[in-house]
C-alpha positions in Angstrom: 2.5 53.5 -66.7 1.3 49.9 -66.4 -1.4 48.6 -68.7 -3.7 45.7 -68.3 -6.9 44.0 -69.6 -10.2 43.6 -67.7 -12.1 40.4 -68.6 -15.7 40.5 -67.7 -16.9 36.9 -67.9 -20.5 37.9 -67.7 -20.2 39.5 -71.2 -18.3 36.7 -72.9 -20.4 34.8 -75.6 -17.8 32.1 -76.2 -17.4 33.1 -79.9 -13.6 32.7 -79.8 -13.0 35.8 -82.0 -10.2 36.6 -79.5 -8.5 33.3 -80.1 -8.8 33.6 -83.9 -7.4 37.1 -83.8 -4.5 36.0 -81.6 -3.6 33.2 -84.0 -3.8 35.5 -87.0 -1.6 38.1 -85.2 1.1 35.5 -84.6 0.8 33.7 -88.0 -0.7 30.5 -86.6 -3.2 28.4 -88.4 -6.8 28.4 -87.1 -7.1 24.6 -87.0 -10.8 24.8 -87.2 -11.0 21.0 -87.7 -10.1 20.7 -84.0 -13.4 22.1 -82.9 -16.9 20.7 -82.9 -20.4 21.9 -82.0 -21.5 21.0 -78.5 -24.7 18.9 -78.6 -27.8 21.1 -78.1 -25.7 24.3 -78.1 -24.2 26.7 -80.6 -20.8 27.0 -79.0 -17.7 25.2 -80.1 -15.4 23.0 -78.0 -12.0 21.7 -78.5 -11.8 18.0 -79.3 -9.8 16.0 -76.9 -8.7 12.3 -77.3 -12.1 10.8 -76.9 -14.8 13.5 -76.5 -15.3 17.2 -76.6 -13.0 18.8 -74.1 -14.4 22.1 -72.7 -10.9 23.1 -71.6 -8.6 23.4 -74.6 -5.0 23.7 -73.4 -2.6 26.5 -74.1 0.2 25.3 -76.4 3.2 26.5 -78.4 0.9 27.5 -81.3 -2.1 28.5 -79.2 -1.5 31.5 -77.0 -5.2 32.2 -76.3 -8.0 29.7 -75.7 -11.6 30.0 -74.6 -12.8 27.4 -72.1 -16.4 26.3 -71.7 -17.6 25.7 -68.1 -21.1 24.4 -67.3 -21.6 25.7 -63.7 -25.0 24.3 -63.2 -25.5 22.0 -60.2 -26.9 19.2 -62.3 -30.5 20.4 -61.9 -32.2 22.2 -64.7 -30.6 23.7 -67.7 -26.9 24.3 -68.2 -25.3 27.5 -67.0 -22.4 28.2 -69.3 -19.5 30.5 -68.4 -16.8 31.1 -71.0 -13.3 31.8 -69.8 -10.5 33.3 -72.0 -7.1 32.1 -71.0 -3.7 33.5 -71.8 -0.5 34.6 -70.0 -1.5 36.7 -66.9 1.5 39.0 -67.2 2.4 39.1 -63.5 3.5 42.3 -61.9 6.4 40.4 -60.5 6.8 37.3 -62.8 7.9 34.0 -61.4 9.2 33.1 -64.9 11.5 36.1 -64.9 12.9 35.3 -61.4 13.3 31.6 -62.2 15.1 32.0 -65.5 18.9 31.7 -65.0 19.8 33.5 -68.2 17.3 36.4 -68.2 15.2 35.2 -71.1 12.1 36.7 -69.5 11.7 40.4 -68.7 8.7 42.5 -67.6 8.4 45.8 -69.3 7.3 48.9 -67.4 4.2 49.0 -69.5 3.1 45.6 -68.3 4.0 42.9 -70.9 6.2 40.0 -69.8 8.3 39.3 -72.9 10.6 36.5 -73.8 14.0 36.6 -75.6 14.5 33.4 -77.5 18.1 34.3 -78.2 18.9 34.0 -74.5 16.9 30.9 -73.7 18.9 27.7 -73.0 15.8 25.4 -72.8 15.9 24.6 -69.1 12.1 25.1 -68.8 12.4 26.5 -65.2 9.8 29.1 -66.3 7.3 26.4 -66.9 7.8 24.9 -63.5 7.7 28.3 -61.8 4.6 29.8 -63.3 1.6 29.6 -60.9 -0.8 29.8 -63.8 0.8 27.0 -66.0 1.2 29.3 -69.0 4.6 28.9 -70.7 4.6 26.0 -73.2 7.4 24.3 -75.2 7.9 23.4 -78.8 8.3 19.7 -78.2 8.0 18.8 -81.9 10.6 21.2 -83.2 14.3 20.3 -83.7 15.3 23.5 -82.1 12.5 24.2 -79.5 11.7 27.4 -77.7 9.3 28.5 -75.0 6.1 30.1 -76.2 3.4 32.1 -74.6 1.1 35.2 -75.1 3.2 38.3 -75.8 0.6 40.9 -74.9 0.9 41.9 -78.5 4.0 44.1 -77.8 4.8 44.1 -81.5 1.3 45.5 -82.2 1.3 48.0 -79.4 4.8 49.5 -79.7 6.2 48.6 -83.1 3.4 48.7 -85.7 3.5 52.2 -87.2 0.6 51.3 -89.6 -1.9 51.3 -86.7 -3.5 54.3 -85.2 -3.1 55.0 -81.5 -6.5 53.6 -80.8 -5.7 50.4 -82.7 -2.5 49.8 -80.7 -4.1 47.3 -78.3 -3.9 43.5 -78.1 -5.4 41.8 -81.1 -7.8 39.8 -78.9 -9.2 43.0 -77.3 -9.6 44.6 -80.7 -11.5 41.5 -82.0 -13.9 41.1 -79.1 -17.4 41.9 -80.3 -19.1 42.0 -76.8 -16.8 44.4 -74.9 -15.9 41.5 -72.6 -12.3 42.7 -72.9 -11.3 46.2 -71.9 -7.7 47.5 -72.3 -6.3 50.4 -70.3 -4.2 51.4 -67.4 -4.3 48.8 -64.7 -5.3 51.2 -61.9 -8.2 52.5 -63.9 -9.3 49.0 -64.7 -9.3 48.0 -61.1 -11.4 51.1 -60.3 -13.9 50.1 -63.1 -14.0 46.5 -61.8 -14.8 47.7 -58.3 -17.5 50.0 -59.6 -19.2 47.2 -61.5 -19.2 45.0 -58.5 -20.6 47.8 -56.3 -23.4 48.7 -58.8 -24.3 45.1 -59.6 -23.6 42.9 -56.5 -26.0 40.2 -57.8 -24.2 39.9 -61.1 -20.6 39.4 -59.9 -18.8 37.6 -57.1 -17.1 40.1 -54.8 -13.6 39.3 -56.1 -11.3 40.7 -58.8 -9.1 37.8 -59.8 -5.6 39.1 -60.5 -5.8 42.1 -58.2 -3.6 40.4 -55.6 -3.1 36.8 -56.8 0.7 36.0 -56.9 1.4 39.7 -56.2 -1.0 40.9 -58.8 -1.3 40.5 -62.6 -2.0 42.7 -65.6 -5.0 40.6 -66.6 -8.0 41.1 -64.3 -11.2 39.0 -64.2 -14.7 39.5 -63.1 -17.0 36.5 -62.8 -20.6 35.6 -62.0 -19.5 32.5 -60.1 -16.7 31.6 -57.7 -13.4 31.4 -59.6 -12.7 27.9 -58.2 -15.6 26.6 -60.3 -13.9 27.9 -63.4 -10.5 26.2 -62.8 -8.6 29.3 -61.7 -5.8 28.6 -59.3 -7.0 29.7 -55.9 -4.0 28.9 -53.7 -1.5 31.2 -55.3 -1.5 33.5 -52.3 -0.9 37.3 -52.5 2.9 37.2 -52.0 4.9 37.7 -55.3 6.6 34.4 -56.2 10.0 36.0 -56.8 10.1 36.7 -53.0 10.2 33.0 -52.4 13.1 32.7 -54.8 14.9 35.6 -53.2 14.4 34.0 -49.7 15.8 30.8 -51.0 18.8 32.4 -52.6 19.5 34.6 -49.6 19.9 31.5 -47.5 22.5 30.0 -49.8 25.6 31.9 -48.6 25.0 31.0 -44.9 24.3 27.4 -45.8 27.5 27.3 -47.8 29.5 28.8 -45.0 27.9 26.5 -42.4 28.3 23.5 -44.7 32.0 24.4 -45.2 32.6 24.4 -41.5 30.8 21.1 -41.1 32.9 19.5 -43.9 36.1 21.0 -42.5 35.3 19.6 -39.1 34.6 16.2 -40.6 37.8 16.3 -42.5 39.8 17.3 -39.4 38.3 14.5 -37.4 39.0 12.0 -40.2 42.6 13.2 -40.5 43.1 13.0 -36.7 41.7 9.5 -36.7 44.1 8.5 -39.5 47.1 10.0 -37.7 46.2 8.2 -34.5 45.9 4.9 -36.4 49.3 5.4 -37.9 50.8 6.3 -34.6 49.3 3.1 -33.1 50.7 1.0 -35.9 54.1 2.7 -35.5 54.1 2.1 -31.8 53.1 -1.6 -32.4 56.1 -2.0 -34.7 58.5 -0.5 -32.2 57.2 -2.8 -29.5 57.7 -5.8 -31.7 61.3 -4.8 -32.5 62.0 -4.4 -28.8 60.5 -7.8 -27.9 62.5 -9.4 -30.6 
């Protein structure tokens, strides 16, 4: 049974209750000083280097963020769409296939988990992820990779919670039903039902259904996903297939390369032998002439 979360962006109010719950779940500070009120609005935006940044980045101590996108065409009032970001928990994770020590692993239930005890700090996972999710503890003396855990400790290890409460902290905290937790197949069916019943409310696309082979987190949107900064060139092929194809070509390349190198060596050796024979013949001729 594989679980997932359906994110209906038409229902998100941008309150960031999900982000606050995530930080609390993982013992991270809320750093409320890093947020300011957007002029003329009652939403908050992350403060960048010079001005309010509507796209706060994921970081080693921020596994969930809410982005603010004004999708208006510049005419009339703003048209805000709020986007929750976190690890997409791919069905066939690129981070898992790229990790040479097996520090990443996808559970049958859906979460892609990280074992810090296996990590050697190569950061191949960060380069492999098509959604730019894994982050690094650059400021720590002994750094590790960090990302959303899908609250596996809450869902599978917390005996103090009821069965209904064993869902990701962000989902439990959402006040607008923007986030819906459940079996992935059922969430896909629900997403398709909403699009069919409200074609003017949503674009006809469920982001995460097929992107990079499919993800546990699925999105519905009132505007094209490209306007919201979603990667749109991931393709539908799982990224590990690219890795496997590259690795499958290694043995033939090694064998072919070995033959080439062996041929070059034999040619070089033959050339050296001929040169020595010529030198020896020259010496013999000199002795005879003398």
